[in-house]
Structure formats: C-alpha cells, structure tokens
C-alpha positions in Angstrom: 191.6 262.0 36.1 191.1 258.8 38.2 194.6 257.5 37.1 196.8 260.7 38.3 194.4 260.4 41.6 195.6 257.1 41.7 199.4 257.8 41.5 199.4 260.6 43.4 198.2 258.3 46.7 201.3 255.9 46.0 203.8 258.7 45.7 201.8 259.8 49.2 202.6 256.1 50.6 206.0 255.8 49.3 206.9 259.1 50.6 204.9 258.4 54.1 206.8 254.9 53.7 210.7 256.7 53.0 210.6 259.7 55.9 209.6 256.8 58.4 212.5 254.7 57.0 214.4 257.3 57.3 213.0 258.4 61.1 214.0 255.5 62.8 217.3 254.8 61.2 218.2 258.4 61.9 221.7 258.8 63.7 219.9 260.6 66.7 217.9 257.4 67.2 220.5 254.4 66.6 222.0 254.3 69.9 218.1 254.4 71.7 217.5 251.6 69.0 220.1 249.6 69.9 220.6 250.0 73.4 217.3 247.6 74.1 219.0 244.7 72.3 222.4 245.0 74.3 219.7 245.0 77.4 218.3 242.5 76.9 221.0 240.0 76.5 222.3 241.7 79.4 222.7 238.9 82.8 220.7 240.1 85.6 222.3 239.6 88.7 220.4 240.8 91.4 220.0 237.9 94.3 
C-alpha cells in the first residue's frame, strides 16, 4: 500500500507542476509577463 501512496504523491506533484507551467506560459498571460521585461529596458526621461 505504501508504494502506491508514493506513486500517487509523485504523480500529484508532476500534475501540479505541469499545471503551473501551463498557466504561466498560456497565451493570455504572455503579454503581461513579457511587458515587464520591456518596461525594465525602457529609458526614463522624466526630467
């Protein structure tokens, strides 16, 4: 019974990790994720 519990726990971790990656790299979020990178590279000419 114990090896089955280890297998199910490992499988749950893999599924959770895959869900996090799918959420982060989804098309809807890609614009907001990439926007921060380009905003950081922009020059600030406030003065």
